[in-house]
N, CA, C and O of each residue as an XYZ file, in Angstrom:
812
protein
N     129.610    105.052    103.765
C     129.925    103.757    103.139
C     129.595    102.595    104.059
O     129.173    101.534    103.600
N     129.789    102.795    105.372
C     129.492    101.705    106.299
C     127.996    101.418    106.326
O     127.586    100.258    106.364
N     127.181    102.470    106.305
C     125.730    102.270    106.320
C     125.276    101.578    105.040
O     124.421    100.694    105.090
N     125.837    101.964    103.893
C     125.478    101.323    102.634
C     125.898     99.862    102.614
O     125.168     99.007    102.112
N     127.073     99.576    103.161
C     127.526     98.185    103.222
C     126.644     97.336    104.105
O     126.304     96.210    103.743
N     126.263     97.864    105.275
C     125.357     97.125    106.160
C     123.994     96.919    105.517
O     123.405     95.845    105.632
N     123.488     97.959    104.833
C     122.201     97.812    104.149
C     122.282     96.776    103.037
O     121.341     96.011    102.828
N     123.418     96.750    102.314
C     123.572     95.767    101.248
C     123.537     94.347    101.806
O     122.818     93.495    101.284
N     124.312     94.083    102.868
C     124.346     92.733    103.434
C     122.995     92.351    104.038
O     122.604     91.185    103.987
N     122.284     93.320    104.605
C     120.967     93.016    105.166
C     119.979     92.651    104.063
O     119.289     91.635    104.149
N     119.914     93.497    103.015
C     119.007     93.199    101.905
C     119.372     91.882    101.225
O     118.491     91.092    100.885
N     120.672     91.645    101.025
C     121.105     90.434    100.331
C     120.791     89.188    101.151
O     120.347     88.179    100.603
N     121.019     89.252    102.458
C     120.754     88.084    103.308
C     119.266     87.760    103.339
O     118.874     86.599    103.225
N     118.429     88.804    103.496
C     116.981     88.564    103.512
C     116.505     88.072    102.156
O     115.601     87.240    102.084
N     117.104     88.578    101.073
C     116.718     88.145     99.726
C     117.035     86.679     99.510
O     116.201     85.933     98.997
N     118.229     86.257     99.894
C     118.605     84.846     99.715
C     117.736     83.943    100.594
O     117.286     82.887    100.151
N     117.505     84.361    101.839
C     116.688     83.540    102.739
C     115.246     83.435    102.242
O     114.658     82.354    102.278
N     114.675     84.544    101.779
C     113.301     84.491    101.280
C     113.210     83.691     99.981
O     112.204     83.023     99.744
N     114.252     83.745     99.129
C     114.240     82.947     97.904
C     114.294     81.453     98.225
O     113.652     80.647     97.552
N     115.058     81.089     99.251
C     115.092     79.678     99.670
C     113.735     79.253    100.224
O     113.283     78.136     99.973
N     113.086     80.141    100.976
C     111.783     79.802    101.533
C     110.699     79.708    100.467
O     109.701     79.015    100.659
N     110.886     80.400     99.342
C     109.902     80.302     98.252
C     109.797     78.876     97.743
O     108.698     78.395     97.469
N     110.916     78.202     97.616
C     110.913     76.840     97.056
C     110.824     75.766     98.126
O     110.604     74.598     97.805
N     110.991     76.134     99.393
C     110.963     75.121    100.450
C     109.715     75.177    101.318
O     109.470     74.247    102.086
N     108.922     76.229    101.223
C     107.706     76.323    102.043
C     106.669     75.325    101.555
O     106.465     75.157    100.353
N     106.026     74.674    102.493
C     105.007     73.683    102.138
C     103.684     74.330    101.722
O     102.962     73.789    100.885
N     103.377     75.460    102.293
C     102.132     76.157    101.962
C     102.396     77.080    100.769
O     103.275     77.939    100.842
N     101.646     76.917     99.670
C     101.888     77.787     98.507
C     101.609     79.256     98.760
O     102.233     80.115     98.138
N     100.680     79.565     99.666
C     100.422     80.964    100.005
C     101.639     81.573    100.679
O     101.995     82.718    100.401
N     102.273     80.826    101.553
C     103.496     81.308    102.195
C     104.610     81.499    101.163
O     105.419     82.418    101.286
N     104.652     80.641    100.158
C     105.658     80.787     99.111
C     105.482     82.106     98.364
O     106.463     82.789     98.069
N     104.247     82.462     98.058
C     103.993     83.723     97.360
C     104.344     84.910     98.252
O     104.877     85.908     97.767
N     104.053     84.815     99.541
C     104.401     85.900    100.458
C     105.915     86.062    100.576
O     106.410     87.188    100.624
N     106.646     84.971    100.623
C     108.106     85.060    100.621
C     108.625     85.612     99.291
O     109.649     86.294     99.263
N     107.931     85.322     98.197
C     108.307     85.898     96.914
C     108.150     87.418     96.919
O     108.999     88.134     96.389
N     107.072     87.904     97.515
C     106.878     89.348     97.636
C     107.990     89.963     98.482
O     108.499     91.037     98.163
N     108.363     89.280     99.558
C     109.456     89.778    100.399
C     110.775     89.835     99.630
O     111.543     90.784     99.784
N     111.036     88.831     98.812
C     112.265     88.845     98.012
C     112.248     89.975     96.990
O     113.290     90.572     96.718
N     111.081     90.279     96.418
C     110.986     91.406     95.477
C     111.306     92.728     96.173
O     112.012     93.567     95.614
N     110.796     92.916     97.378
C     111.066     94.154     98.105
C     112.555     94.308     98.404
O     113.101     95.404     98.275
N     113.207     93.233     98.799
C     114.633     93.321     99.106
C     115.463     93.514     97.841
O     116.486     94.197     97.877
N     115.041     92.924     96.725
C     115.732     93.184     95.459
C     115.585     94.653     95.058
O     116.522     95.249     94.527
N     114.410     95.236     95.312
C     114.232     96.663     95.044
C     115.141     97.507     95.926
O     115.656     98.532     95.479
N     115.345     97.089     97.174
C     116.281     97.795     98.032
C     117.709     97.743     97.514
O     118.448     98.721     97.626
N     118.102     96.606     96.946
C     119.441     96.506     96.348
C     119.570     97.414     95.128
O     120.618     98.023     94.917
N     118.524     97.507     94.333
C     118.571     98.410     93.173
C     118.680     99.870     93.605
O     119.353    100.665     92.949
N     118.022    100.221     94.706
C     118.127    101.604     95.201
C     119.551    101.902     95.656
O     120.041    103.016     95.475
N     120.216    100.910     96.245
C     121.581    101.129     96.711
C     122.544    101.413     95.563
O     123.510    102.154     95.743
N     122.300    100.840     94.391
C     123.202    101.083     93.259
C     122.746    102.270     92.407
O     123.338    102.549     91.364
N     121.704    102.961     92.843
C     121.266    104.160     92.142
C     120.267    103.929     91.037
O     120.014    104.842     90.251
N     119.688    102.748     90.940
C     118.688    102.446     89.906
C     117.299    102.499     90.525
O     116.633    101.473     90.667
N     116.867    103.704     90.892
C     115.578    103.827     91.571
C     114.409    103.546     90.643
O     113.347    103.127     91.104
N     114.584    103.770     89.325
C     113.496    103.488     88.386
C     113.231    101.986     88.306
O     112.079    101.552     88.305
N     114.301    101.198     88.238
C     114.138     99.736     88.200
C     113.519     99.233     89.506
O     112.691     98.323     89.487
N     113.914     99.818     90.634
C     113.328     99.438     91.914
C     111.838     99.753     91.956
O     111.044     98.955     92.453
N     111.463    100.914     91.437
C     110.049    101.291     91.409
C     109.244    100.346     90.518
O     108.145     99.926     90.880
N     109.802    100.014     89.347
C     109.119     99.073     88.455
C     108.984     97.706     89.102
O     107.963     97.035     88.950
N     110.024     97.296     89.829
C     109.984     95.988     90.491
C     108.883     95.936     91.538
O     108.194     94.924     91.667
N     108.713     97.018     92.284
C     107.679     97.037     93.313
C     106.290     97.166     92.697
O     105.364     96.460     93.096
N     106.144     98.069     91.722
C     104.813     98.324     91.156
C     104.337     97.143     90.313
O     103.206     96.684     90.470
N     105.195     96.652     89.420
C     104.778     95.616     88.477
C     104.766     94.240     89.132
O     103.756     93.537     89.103
N     105.899     93.861     89.724
C     106.017     92.490     90.219
C     105.291     92.288     91.540
O     104.580     91.297     91.710
N     105.460     93.212     92.475
C     104.781     93.065     93.756
C     103.310     93.443     93.626
O     102.437     92.735     94.127
N     103.035     94.564     92.953
C     101.661     95.039     92.885
C     100.777     94.293     91.923
O      99.554     94.364     92.045
N     101.347     93.575     90.962
C     100.531     92.905     89.953
C     100.808     91.409     89.908
O      99.907     90.605     90.147
N     102.033     91.034     89.608
C     102.330     89.616     89.367
C     102.210     88.799     90.644
O     101.516     87.782     90.669
N     102.881     89.236     91.706
C     102.854     88.454     92.945
C     101.460     88.414     93.556
O     101.035     87.374     94.058
N     100.744     89.538     93.517
C      99.374     89.543     94.039
C      98.474     88.645     93.194
O      97.589     87.972     93.721
N      98.706     88.637     91.869
C      97.942     87.730     91.008
C      98.228     86.282     91.361
O      97.304     85.471     91.433
N      99.495     85.941     91.585
C      99.841     84.593     92.027
C      99.128     84.247     93.327
O      98.620     83.138     93.492
N      99.095     85.200     94.239
C      98.472     84.949     95.540
C      96.984     84.679     95.390
O      96.469     83.743     96.001
N      96.282     85.473     94.593
C      94.850     85.266     94.399
C      94.579     83.963     93.648
O      93.613     83.263     93.953
N      95.418     83.636     92.678
C      95.216     82.386     91.941
C      95.405     81.188     92.854
O      94.625     80.237     92.804
N      96.437     81.227     93.689
C      96.686     80.109     94.601
C      95.559     79.985     95.622
O      95.160     78.877     95.980
N      95.044     81.130     96.094
C      93.995     81.083     97.110
C      92.640     80.694     96.530
O      91.832     80.080     97.227
N      92.373     81.037     95.275
C      91.052     80.786     94.700
C      90.942     79.423     94.036
O      89.863     78.829     94.034
N      92.043     78.908     93.466
C      91.978     77.618     92.809
C      92.061     76.493     93.831
O      92.845     76.552     94.778
N      91.257     75.491     93.630
C      91.250     74.321     94.521
C      92.216     73.285     93.951
O      91.812     72.358     93.249
N      93.491     73.459     94.264
C      94.535     72.570     93.741
C      94.935     71.587     94.823
O      95.208     71.973     95.960
N      94.966     70.335     94.467
C      95.382     69.289     95.404
C      96.905     69.162     95.334
O      97.443     68.436     94.499
N      97.586     69.882     96.226
C      99.043     69.867     96.194
C      99.615     68.542     96.693
O     100.750     68.199     96.363
N      98.855     67.804     97.472
C      99.335     66.490     97.884
C      99.433     65.550     96.696
O     100.363     64.748     96.601
N      98.472     65.652     95.792
C      98.533     64.817     94.593
C      99.680     65.234     93.678
O     100.285     64.400     93.005
N      99.972     66.536     93.661
C     101.090     66.990     92.839
C     102.422     66.514     93.398
O     103.336     66.181     92.644
N     102.529     66.483     94.734
C     103.781     66.046     95.344
C     103.918     64.529     95.395
O     104.993     64.012     95.700
N     102.836     63.816     95.099
C     102.911     62.354     95.187
C     103.860     61.751     94.165
O     104.469     60.713     94.426
N     103.998     62.393     92.993
C     104.904     61.861     91.978
C     106.289     62.464     92.017
O     107.055     62.333     91.062
N     106.626     63.141     93.143
C     107.933     63.791     93.218
C     109.057     62.771     93.285
O     110.063     62.905     92.589
N     108.892     61.763     94.113
C     109.958     60.773     94.244
C     110.134     59.956     92.976
O     111.234     59.484     92.690
N     109.065     59.785     92.218
C     109.176     58.997     91.003
C     109.973     59.713     89.933
O     110.734     59.084     89.198
N     109.805     61.038     89.836
C     110.526     61.801     88.820
C     111.783     62.489     89.360
O     112.425     63.259     88.645
N     112.132     62.212     90.618
C     113.312     62.845     91.195
C     114.607     62.447     90.496
O     115.442     63.326     90.281
N     114.839     61.185     90.124
C     116.094     60.867     89.420
C     116.229     61.580     88.072
O     117.313     62.042     87.716
N     115.128     61.668     87.326
C     115.192     62.345     86.028
C     115.453     63.839     86.222
O     116.287     64.424     85.531
N     114.742     64.447     87.157
C     114.954     65.861     87.422
C     116.354     66.156     87.936
O     116.960     67.158     87.558
N     116.874     65.271     88.810
C     118.234     65.460     89.303
C     119.267     65.338     88.201
O     120.254     66.073     88.184
N     119.042     64.407     87.275
C     119.980     64.241     86.153
C     119.986     65.464     85.251
O     121.046     65.946     84.851
N     118.781     65.971     84.928
C     118.690     67.173     84.085
C     119.320     68.372     84.785
O     120.024     69.158     84.151
N     119.077     68.521     86.087
C     119.686     69.623     86.828
C     121.195     69.524     86.885
O     121.887     70.538     86.792
N     121.717     68.310     87.037
C     123.170     68.123     87.058
C     123.791     68.459     85.708
O     124.863     69.061     85.646
N     123.117     68.069     84.622
C     123.628     68.403     83.282
C     123.652     69.908     83.073
O     124.627     70.446     82.547
N     122.595     70.588     83.477
C     122.565     72.049     83.349
C     123.643     72.713     84.200
O     124.237     73.707     83.783
N     123.900     72.168     85.396
C     124.945     72.724     86.253
C     126.322     72.560     85.628
O     127.151     73.468     85.690
N     126.567     71.394     85.023
C     127.851     71.182     84.354
C     128.006     72.116     83.158
O     129.086     72.658     82.926
N     126.919     72.304     82.395
C     126.987     73.217     81.252
C     127.260     74.649     81.689
O     128.056     75.345     81.059
N     126.615     75.094     82.755
C     126.871     76.444     83.256
C     128.306     76.593     83.746
O     128.934     77.629     83.532
N     128.827     75.553     84.406
C     130.213     75.620     84.877
C     131.189     75.696     83.709
O     132.178     76.427     83.772
N     130.917     74.946     82.649
C     131.798     74.987     81.478
C     131.744     76.343     80.803
O     132.777     76.888     80.413
N     130.536     76.896     80.662
C     130.394     78.199     80.005
C     131.063     79.303     80.823
O     131.803     80.122     80.278
N     130.799     79.323     82.134
C     131.393     80.370     82.970
C     132.899     80.205     83.110
O     133.620     81.193     83.248
N     133.382     78.963     83.074
C     134.822     78.744     83.182
C     135.577     79.226     81.961
O     136.720     79.672     82.073
N     134.949     79.142     80.792
C     135.617     79.585     79.558
C     135.244     81.002     79.168
O     135.594     81.450     78.076
N     134.536     81.722     80.042
C     134.088     83.072     79.712
C     135.249     84.051     79.802
O     136.014     84.045     80.766
N     135.362     84.871     78.804
C     136.415     85.889     78.785
C     135.852     87.144     78.140
O     135.177     87.070     77.113
N     136.126     88.286     78.734
C     135.643     89.571     78.237
C     136.826     90.353     77.684
O     137.817     90.583     78.378
N     136.707     90.752     76.442
C     137.766     91.553     75.834
C     137.775     92.946     76.448
O     136.716     93.480     76.779
N     138.954     93.541     76.604
C     139.010     94.885     77.227
C     138.270     95.953     76.425
O     137.735     96.900     77.002
N     138.236     95.807     75.090
C     137.588     96.825     74.277
C     136.103     96.561     74.058
O     135.440     97.345     73.378
N     135.557     95.465     74.622
C     134.149     95.132     74.379
C     133.212     96.079     75.122
O     132.179     96.479     74.586
N     133.566     96.435     76.340
C     132.672     97.272     77.134
C     132.615     98.701     76.619
O     131.587     99.363     76.761
N     133.682     99.184     76.032
C     133.676    100.565     75.540
C     132.796    100.733     74.316
O     132.236    101.810     74.113
N     132.657     99.695     73.490
C     131.850     99.813     72.287
C     130.381     99.552     72.502
O     129.548    100.010     71.720
N     130.047     98.818     73.557
C     128.656     98.429     73.781
C     127.968     99.346     74.784
O     126.797     99.685     74.614
N     128.678     99.745     75.815
C     128.053    100.519     76.885
C     127.589    101.875     76.380
O     128.269    102.526     75.588
N     126.422    102.286     76.850
C     125.889    103.593     76.479
C     126.607    104.686     77.260
O     127.052    104.446     78.382
N     126.728    105.864     76.697
C     127.401    106.942     77.424
C     126.610    107.352     78.655
O     125.379    107.335     78.658
N     127.337    107.718     79.698
C     126.687    108.120     80.944
C     125.985    109.464     80.766
O     126.518    110.359     80.109
N     124.791    109.612     81.346
C     124.081    110.896     81.217
C     124.740    111.965     82.072
O     125.471    111.644     83.009
N     124.493    113.218     81.766
C     125.016    114.297     82.613
C     124.448    114.214     84.023
O     123.373    113.649     84.225
N     125.152    114.765     84.989
C     124.675    114.663     86.387
C     123.322    115.318     86.622
O     122.600    114.908     87.531
N     122.956    116.319     85.834
C     121.682    117.007     86.084
C     120.478    116.232     85.557
O     119.344    116.619     85.840
N     120.681    115.153     84.801
C     119.587    114.335     84.268
C     119.383    113.133     85.176
O     120.338    112.428     85.501
N     118.147    112.899     85.584
C     117.842    111.769     86.458
C     117.893    110.462     85.683
O     117.906    110.450     84.453
N     117.923    109.364     86.426
C     117.974    108.048     85.795
C     116.725    107.752     84.981
O     116.801    107.172     83.898
N     115.578    108.154     85.510
C     114.330    107.899     84.797
C     114.294    108.633     83.462
O     113.883    108.070     82.447
N     114.724    109.884     83.470
C     114.744    110.655     82.218
C     115.762    110.084     81.242
O     115.507    110.040     80.038
N     116.905    109.650     81.744
C     117.927    109.072     80.862
C     117.442    107.767     80.230
O     117.686    107.519     79.049
N     116.750    106.928     81.021
C     116.208    105.680     80.473
C     115.140    105.974     79.431
O     115.091    105.322     78.389
N     114.283    106.956     79.710
C     113.252    107.324     78.739
C     113.834    107.842     77.439
O     113.362    107.481     76.361
N     114.859    108.687     77.527
C     115.501    109.187     76.307
C     116.158    108.061     75.514
O     116.127    108.064     74.284
N     116.752    107.100     76.216
C     117.418    105.996     75.530
C     116.422    105.053     74.876
O     116.645    104.581     73.761
N     115.308    104.774     75.578
C     114.321    103.826     75.044
C     113.590    104.420     73.845
O     113.404    103.746     72.832
N     113.177    105.680     73.958
C     112.337    106.281     72.925
C     113.125    106.936     71.800
O     112.531    107.560     70.921
N     114.448    106.809     71.805
C     115.254    107.311     70.683
C     116.038    106.189     70.019
O     115.821    105.888     68.845
N     116.943    105.572     70.760
C     117.820    104.566     70.162
C     117.157    103.197     70.051
O     117.413    102.458     69.101
N     116.306    102.857     71.017
C     115.693    101.530     71.043
C     114.173    101.608     70.878
O     113.455    100.776     71.431
N     113.677    102.581     70.136
C     112.235    102.767     70.024
C     111.588    101.617     69.267
O     110.490    101.193     69.627
N     112.242    101.098     68.220
C     111.641     99.999     67.450
C     111.617     98.700     68.258
O     110.647     97.945     68.189
N     112.677     98.439     69.021
C     112.677     97.259     69.882
C     111.631     97.389     70.986
O     111.010     96.400     71.376
N     111.439     98.597     71.486
C     110.430     98.835     72.516
C     109.030     98.593     71.965
O     108.198     97.972     72.627
N     108.771     99.081     70.756
C     107.469     98.840     70.127
C     107.275     97.364     69.801
O     106.162     96.850     69.915
N     108.341     96.673     69.397
C     108.236     95.247     69.096
C     107.920     94.443     70.353
O     107.128     93.502     70.301
N     108.534     94.803     71.485
C     108.220     94.100     72.733
C     106.771     94.341     73.150
O     106.109     93.426     73.640
N     106.274     95.562     72.960
C     104.869     95.827     73.249
C     103.928     95.038     72.355
O     102.881     94.573     72.805
N     104.302     94.885     71.079
C     103.482     94.098     70.157
C     103.472     92.625     70.544
O     102.441     91.961     70.434
N     104.614     92.111     70.997
C     104.677     90.712     71.430
C     103.800     90.493     72.653
O     103.088     89.491     72.733
N     103.841     91.408     73.598
C     102.985     91.287     74.783
C     101.504     91.401     74.413
O     100.662     90.727     75.006
N     101.189     92.250     73.437
C      99.803     92.386     72.993
C      99.313     91.095     72.343
O      98.178     90.679     72.575
N     100.155     90.458     71.533
C      99.788     89.189     70.900
C      99.620     88.099     71.958
O      98.716     87.270     71.861
N     100.494     88.103     72.970
C     100.367     87.110     74.038
C      99.068     87.310     74.817
O      98.437     86.335     75.225
N      98.666     88.559     75.026
C      97.411     88.824     75.723
C      96.218     88.338     74.907
O      95.287     87.746     75.453
N      96.247     88.591     73.597
C      95.159     88.113     72.738
C      95.115     86.584     72.728
O      94.035     85.993     72.757
N      96.283     85.946     72.686
C      96.321     84.489     72.713
C      95.755     83.917     73.994
O      95.049     82.909     73.967
N      96.061     84.558     75.128
C      95.504     84.087     76.399
C      93.992     84.243     76.440
O      93.292     83.381     76.971
N      93.484     85.337     75.883
C      92.030     85.546     75.857
C      91.362     84.514     74.944
O      90.308     83.976     75.285
N      91.965     84.240     73.798
C      91.383     83.277     72.862
C      91.372     81.876     73.460
O      90.412     81.128     73.270
N      92.439     81.512     74.185
C      92.500     80.180     74.778
C      91.469     79.984     75.879
O      90.945     78.884     76.051
N      91.177     81.038     76.620
C      90.210     80.914     77.712
C      88.775     81.190     77.268
O      87.842     80.802     77.972
N      88.569     81.838     76.139
C      87.226     82.207     75.673
C      86.709     81.109     74.757
O      86.672     81.277     73.538
N      86.317     80.006     75.332
C      85.809     78.880     74.559
C      84.414     78.504     75.059
O      84.050     78.756     76.208
N      83.655     77.897     74.163
C      82.286     77.516     74.490
C      82.283     76.228     75.314
O      82.895     75.229     74.934
N      81.593     76.270     76.432
C      81.452     75.098     77.288
C      79.995     74.921     77.665
O      79.284     75.897     77.905
N      79.557     73.687     77.716
C      78.171     73.399     78.055
C      77.945     73.609     79.546
O      78.801     73.299     80.375
N      76.774     74.142     79.864
C      76.418     74.364     81.254
C      76.924     75.661     81.839
O      76.713     75.929     83.022
N      77.593     76.480     81.028
C      78.118     77.762     81.501
C      77.301     78.888     80.871
O      77.214     78.974     79.647
N      76.714     79.732     81.674
C      75.895     80.830     81.188
C      76.793     81.949     80.683
O      77.741     82.349     81.359
N      76.492     82.447     79.499
C      77.262     83.513     78.882
C      76.334     84.662     78.508
O      75.138     84.465     78.294
N      76.883     85.827     78.436
C      76.112     87.012     78.081
C      75.980     87.111     76.566
O      76.976     87.133     75.842
N      74.731     87.169     76.097
C      74.448     87.345     74.682
C      73.977     88.785     74.479
O      72.812     89.111     74.707
N      74.902     89.632     74.047
C      74.597     91.063     73.963
C      73.542     91.331     72.894
O      72.671     92.177     73.096
N      73.599     90.628     71.759
C      72.624     90.848     70.688
C      71.211     90.519     71.152
O      70.276     91.277     70.893
N      71.058     89.405     71.829
C      69.747     89.021     72.345
C      69.293     89.965     73.455
O      68.101     90.241     73.584
N      70.222     90.452     74.244
C      69.878     91.347     75.343
C      69.413     92.708     74.831
O      68.482     93.294     75.384
N      70.046     93.206     73.791
C      69.689     94.524     73.270
C      68.401     94.468     72.447
O      67.643     95.437     72.426
N      68.144     93.344     71.766
C      66.993     93.251     70.872
C      65.687     92.900     71.587
O      64.667     92.697     70.929
N      65.697     92.826     72.898
C      64.459     92.519     73.615
C      63.484     93.695     73.540
O      63.887     94.858     73.506
N      62.202     93.365     73.516
C      61.155     94.392     73.515
C      60.665     94.638     74.932
O      60.861     93.836     75.845
N      60.025     95.776     75.066
C      59.566     96.158     76.392
C      58.494     95.200     76.904
O      58.433     94.915     78.100
N      57.654     94.707     76.004
C      56.571     93.817     76.415
C      57.096     92.480     76.943
O      56.399     91.804     77.700
N      58.307     92.092     76.558
C      58.847     90.804     76.976
C      59.465     90.834     78.368
O      59.583     89.801     79.026
N      59.853     92.009     78.805
C      60.588     92.075     80.070
C      59.876     92.900     81.137
O      60.215     92.794     82.315
N      58.902     93.715     80.752
C      58.221     94.577     81.715
C      56.758     94.177     81.783
O      56.092     94.070     80.754
N      56.262     93.960     82.973
C      54.855     93.628     83.197
C      54.286     94.600     84.212
O      54.802     94.725     85.323
N      53.199     95.302     83.818
C      52.569     96.293     84.694
C      51.369     95.630     85.357
O      50.469     95.142     84.673
N      51.355     95.613     86.638
C      50.281     95.015     87.409
C      49.597     96.102     88.245
O      50.250     96.913     88.902
N      48.271     96.089     88.196
C      47.516     97.017     89.025
C      47.018     96.266     90.250
O      46.096     95.454     90.183
N      47.651     96.563     91.350
C      47.333     95.854     92.600
C      46.377     96.727     93.397
O      46.699     97.879     93.688
N      45.196     96.200     93.760
C      44.248     96.984     94.550
C      44.774     97.222     95.963
O      45.656     96.527     96.468
N      44.188     98.229     96.556
C      44.606     98.553     97.937
C      44.288     97.397     98.852
O      43.186     96.849     98.814
N      45.251     97.025     99.678
C      45.160     95.908    100.627
C      44.920     94.575     99.902
O      44.410     93.627    100.498
N      45.278     94.510     98.653
C      45.055     93.278     97.918
C      46.349     92.543     97.565
O      46.324     91.532     96.864
N      47.478     93.056     98.055
C      48.749     92.414     97.766
C      48.937     91.157     98.580
O      48.213     90.897     99.540
N      49.897     90.407     98.187
C      50.185     89.147     98.898
C      50.983     89.471    100.162
O      51.337     88.566    100.918
């Protein structure tokens, strides 16, 4: 228990510190790197509570895909962050007011929050037997009781992917595009030229 407690405080402290550095670092690349560090420490916290499947998904999906994508986008795009920060002081009062209103709303909601004693017994799923792993239990629950919601979430993500492709796949002048129909319909005489070069007669 002492080792688990020390590991919890270590992961939690590094997670909070890296999350603060994500929003306070001046270099956006450093912000993404601190975000990756926070994901790793969050995965460590999930392992401590026995949710190794969620920890694995957090590392594979968020660190291996999302955070790396953020890093490549930040490094490849030529964004003038000085120009973005130039209007910070101008919109700071409005942003502070909106943040204060949201903080008051959260305080009111959490202050009046009450959980009925019988609510958790009716909503919580039954615990799996000890011989079944967490991954197998999650798979059985998703593909039996929540299979339609799982398919609906996949359909929503598929529609979002199609929408992103449609928004970026637009015609722009001066940009060369591949015309597959024109490429396939070419004749051999148009693209291949046979030249008979005499010996020692080349350029």
